[in-house]
N, C-alpha and C positions, 0 to 999 in steps of 0.2 A: 345214572339219575333214573327215576320211575317214573311209570305212566299214569295218570292217574283215568280212572273210569269213574265214572260220576254215576251214574246206575247203581243203586245198594249198596255204593261202599259210603265209607264215613266217613264225617264230617271232620274236618280239620281240630285237633288237640286246641285246650282254649287254656286263658291262661300259665303262658310256656315265661319260667323266667329260669336264672344261671344264677346255685352263688358257687364262689368261690372263698377253697381253704387253698391254705401252704404246699398242698402235697395237692391238689384235687379237684377237676371241678364240675359242681352236682346238677340235671340239667332236671329239671320240674313240673312238669302240665297237670291239668285235667283231660280228663274225658268229654269231648266234645259231641257233637249227634251221629251216633253209634250207626247206623244209614239199614237196610232191609234186613240185616244181620251180623251176628251180637261182630263184635274187635275181637279179633284169631292171635292179636301181636302190635306193635309197635316198631316202627325205624329210625332211625333219632341218624337225618342228614351233616352233618360239616361242611360247610364253605370256609376256605385259608384264604387273607385275604391278599395273597398273593397271589391263585391261582382265578378267585372266583366262582370259580365253577361246582354243584352244588352233588358231591359224593356221599354213599354209603359209607356208617360210618358202622353203627350199629345194627347188624342184620338181626332184625326178628326178637325181639324181649317181648317176659309174657303179659299177658291180655292184658291180668290185677296191677301190672306197672306203671308206678305214677314217677317214679326220677329213677336217673340212673347217673352212678359215677365214673365217671376218663381222671386214668389218673393222668397228672399234668406229661410223666417221662410220652406217654402217649401220643403227645403231641410235640409238633414245631416249636422249639424254646424259640418266644423273641419275635413269633406270629402270631394275628390276630387272626378268631375264628368265628364265625353265628354258625348258631345249631338251629336247625327246624326237628320237628316230630310230625310223624307221619302216620296218621292210623290205617292197620288194616284189619279187610275181613274176608269172608266166602267171593264177593263181586272184585276182592280187588283191593289197590292200595287206595287213599281218601285224598283230601286236597291238606296240604302238608300247611304245617300252621304256622302263624306271623315270626318270623325271622331270630330268635336272642338280639341285646344287643351285644358287639362286638366285642370279647375281652383276652384279654396275651394271654398265652399259656405261658409265663417264667409265675417258675418258682419264688413265694413273694418274701422264704426268709434270704437274706444276706448272704453271697458268698462263700463268707469269715463263718458262718459255721455249717457251712453243706461238708459233711466227713468228708471227702475228697481235699477241700482244705486245711482240717482236720487233719489230719492223718502224714499228711507234706509237711505238716508247720511240726509233728510230734519227730518227724523222719528229719527233716533240718537241725532240730535242736539233740538229738542227740547226735548225727553228725559232725555239728560243732563240738559237743562237750570231747565228744571224743577226740578232737580234733586238737581240742586247747590239751588233754591229759597226754598222749602222743609230742603235741608240743615239748609240755614241761618234761617228759622223764628224758622227749634227745634232746635236746635242747637248754633245759635246767642244768642251769649253776650251783652247785652246794656255795656257802657261803665262810664252807669252814675250809674251806680248799681255793690256794689263790699258784695261780701259775707265776714263777718267773721265771726272769730271763732268761737264767742260770740251764734251765729245765731239772728245777728240783723242783720241788711240794714242799710246802711245809703248810702245820696243822696250829693256830691259834685255839689253845683249848685254853679253858672260864677261868682253868687259876693263872694268865698271864701271861704261860710260858710258851716259848718253841720248841717244835719237835721233826728235825728233817726227817720229812719219809722217806731219803735214797743213801741213807747216812743207815750201818748200823749201832751206830753207837751215838751221845747224844754230844758227844763237843763235832763242831761241826761248826766251820769260819763262819758259815753266812747266816750262823742262826749265832755263837759270839757277839757278832756284829752288830745286831741286829737286836741282843737283849743287850749290849751295854750302851745304847742310843733309846731304849727305851722309845718305843715306839707305841705309841698311843693306836688301839686296833680299833 
């Protein structure tokens, strides 16, 4: 916290305001009374709503500064902050400006537009596709082959004739029975 010297130090900055974008807070002010010497810089103090104590947030901005941007990542998410600006000259710190309205340090973008959420969703989608492909490869059954209770495998071709894959020739007792009964597959 700063100590304020009233003899020769600058007056408080005026017209303090804050604008908020999706990624930063921008603090604006106008120069107040410069006191007995030119302003040599500005200090920005912040007060989090959960602490209540003013603390130096940005130390000694150049004297030509009339605004400063603060990335939201630098602030604790969900905590409201008030800001004030103090002018400095060779006689010391001036009186602080009136505090800004309290603003919550939260990104205005919904979570589903954040980069980390999009990355997680892409990875989940990739994993689901891979699981589906591997499931089809490992457990997929071809409609071309059917297992029977005898341990023999038969195929049904587009010519509507059966062929036994366990017998070397086309004469198989099971195939003969299937063909004479004229099963419709």
